[in-house]
Structures are given as structure tokens and as C-alpha cells.
N, C-alpha and C positions, 0 to 999 in steps of 0.2 A: 575440808569441812563443807557439808552440804549447804546449798543456798536455801535458807529456811523459808523464803518467800516464793519459791518455785514449786510447782506441782510435782516435778520430777524428783524432788528431795524426798517425797513421801515413799517412793519406791525404794530409796536407799534405806530409809528407816525400816521398811517392811523386810528388806533383805537382811538388815542387821539383826532383826528379831528372829528371822529364819535361820540364822547362822550362829555367830558367836554370842549374840545377845540371848537367844533362846537357850543355848547350852549353859550359859552362866546362870540363867534364871532357873533352869531345870535343877541345877545343883543345889539351889537354895529353896525352891518352892515345890520341886517335883515330888518329894516325899509326902507333902501335904495332900497333893492331888491323888497319889496312889492310895494313901490311907483312906481318903474320903470315898473313892470309887470302890475300893475293896470292902469297906464297911457297909456300903449300900448292897453289895453282892451278898455279904454274910447276912444282912438283915432280911434278904429275900430267901435265905436258906438255899442258895444255889451253889453247888460245889464248883461247877465250871460254867459260869454264865455265858450266854451268847453275846456276840459283839454289841448288839443293841442294848442289852442290859447294862453293859459297861459304858457305852457311849452316852447314854442319857445323863447320868450323874456327872460325867466328864464335861459334857456340854453345859450343864448347869454351872459348874465351876468356871469354865472358860468364858461363858457369856457374862457372868457376874464380874470376873476379873477384868474383862475388856471394858465393861461399862464403868467400873471403878477407876481404871486408868484414864479413860477418856475424860471423866469428870475431873480427875486430878490434873490432867493436861490443861483443861479449861481454866482451872483455878490458877495454875502456875503461869499461864499466858496472861491472865488478868493481873496477877501480882507483878509480873515483869514490866507492866506499863509504867510503874512508878520508878523504875531504875533508869539512871542516866545512860547516855551512849558510852560513857567511860566505863561504867559497870558492865555494859554489854561486852566490851572488849575484854574485860577481866574474865567474864564467863567463858569466852572462847579459849583464852589461855588456860583456864582451869580445866576445861574439858580435854584439851590436848594433853596436859600433864597427867590427868587422871587416866586417859586411855593408854598412855605410855606406861604408866605404873601397872595397869591391868595386864598388859602384855608380859611385863616382867613377872607379875604374880602367877600367870598361867604357866610360865616356864620354871616357877619356883626358884627364882634367882637368889632370893634371900628369905629366911624364915620371917623376918619382920614384915614382909609384904603381905603375909597371910592376915594381918590385922586390918587390911583394907576392906575385907568382907564386912559389910554393914550388918549389925545385929539390932533387932528391936529391943526396947526396954524389957526387963524381966516381967513386969506386970502385963505387957502386951503378949509376951510369950506364953504366960500362964493362961491368959484369956483365950488365945488361939488354941492352946492345948485342950482347954475345956470344950471349946466348940468342936474340935476334932473328935473328942471322945463322946460327944452328945449323940451323934449318929442319927439325927432326925431327918425327915424327908427333905428339908431345906438345907441340911448341913453342907453339901457341896457348894451351893450358891453362897452361903455365908462365908465359907472358907475362901472361895474365889474372890469375894469382895475384900476380904481381910489381907489378901496378898500385897495390897498397897503399903501395908505396914511392915512387909518383909522384902525390902528392895534388894535386888542384886546389883553388883557393881556397875555393870553396863547400863542398867536402867537409870542409875543416878546420873550418868552422863547425859542420857537422853532427856531426863527431867530438867537438867540445866538448860539444854537447848530449847525445850518447850517454853521455859520461862523467857528465854531470849527472843522468842517470836513476838513478845509484847502484844499478843492477840489471843483471847480465849478460844476463838475458832481454830486458829493455826496450832495453838498449843494442844488442843484436843485432838486435832488431826495427826500431829506428830506422834503423840503417845499412843493414839489409836492404831496408827499404821504399824508402829513397833510391836505393840501387843498382839495384833492380828498375825504378825509374822511368827510369833512364838507358838501360835495355836497348833500347827501341824506337829511340832515336836512334843508338845504337852499331850496332845491327843494320842500320839503313838505310844507315849509312856503310859498313859492311862489304860489303853487297850492291852498293851503287852505286859506292863507291870502287874496290873490287877488280875490278869488272866493266869499268869504263872505263880502269883502269890508272893509271900514275903521273901522267899529265897532269892527271887530275882532282884530285890532291892540291894542285897549284898553284892550282887554282880554289877548292878547299874552304877552304884556310887563311884567306884574307881574309874569306870569308863567316862 
């Protein structure tokens, strides 16, 4: 478990986002990003848009996503101040158990573990769907900010650790470092997925 008070731990959170954390988030949020970027390309009536045309809405999405998670980390760090040291120990145990269950889920050890994947309420799903279909100029940024309502399993563990910092600044840094780590994977998906179109999504999902 990383030392949450040390600066070196931020690199661990960044690497977690760049690896297993980013992959798990791609599985949950990646389709939303590809849809937002592809919709912008269609709106410009460009059959095969250049990389810049794809990168701009992708960066809108990712900047808004990062800002939203930094704000969430600050809130969680502030809320964590009211918890006792005993509760902090419970959080560490909960994170360890959650991570062990996530590993078992990845290897599909038992069908019941699939229920660990968090799902937002149906009302939130409908709202996000409406925003995805809106296709406005700010749609990628709005969808990026809304990703805080669609947490992936690894993100939940990092959010618990952000609360355990008991500091708005450290909480913001923890979730910020983790989210920045996911950016290269999300950007690669946006450029590749939107370039090749809908057919690539059917290939990406099992990968």
C-alpha cells in the first residue's frame, strides 16, 4: 500500500492509471469517449478526419475528466478529515479486499464477481445518454466531466485512498495523478477508435 503522505506515491498512482487502472476505466468509459469524438467528426462532415480533428474533442473530454476527478479528490480528502483513525484502518483493509476481488474478476473466476462492476443509477444513465446524443460543440467536455458518475472498479479503490489522505490537497493530487495516468490510453483509443469507425469498437471491447 503506498505511503499517501509521500510525493513518491503520486508516481505509483500515475502508473496505476497508466496500466490496470486505465484499462479497467477504458472498458467502462471508453465507448463514451469514442462516441463523443466520432460524433464531432461526423458533425464536421469529414469522412476520415486528420489526427488534429480527432485530438481536439478528445482533449476536451480528457481535460474535463481530469478537472472533475481532481475536484472529487479534494472533496473526498476533505470528507476524510471527519473519520477516525480506526476508520482509516478499515479503509485500508477494504481497499486490499477490493483489489483482491478485482484480480479474481479479471480472470473471471466466478460469474458472481461480474456484479462488482459499479453502475450508475438509471436516471444518470439516461442523462448521460441524452448528452451523448446531443452532439453539441461542448458535448465532449460535458461527457468528460460526467465520467465521475461512471466509476470503474479500480477508480473506487483510489477514491477510498483519496479519502484516507484526510487532506483536500492530497486527495486532489492522488486522484489527479491517477487520472492523468489514464490519459495516454484514452487518447490512443480516441484517435484509433474514431479513425476506424464503429467496426473498431466491436474489436476493442473483448481486448
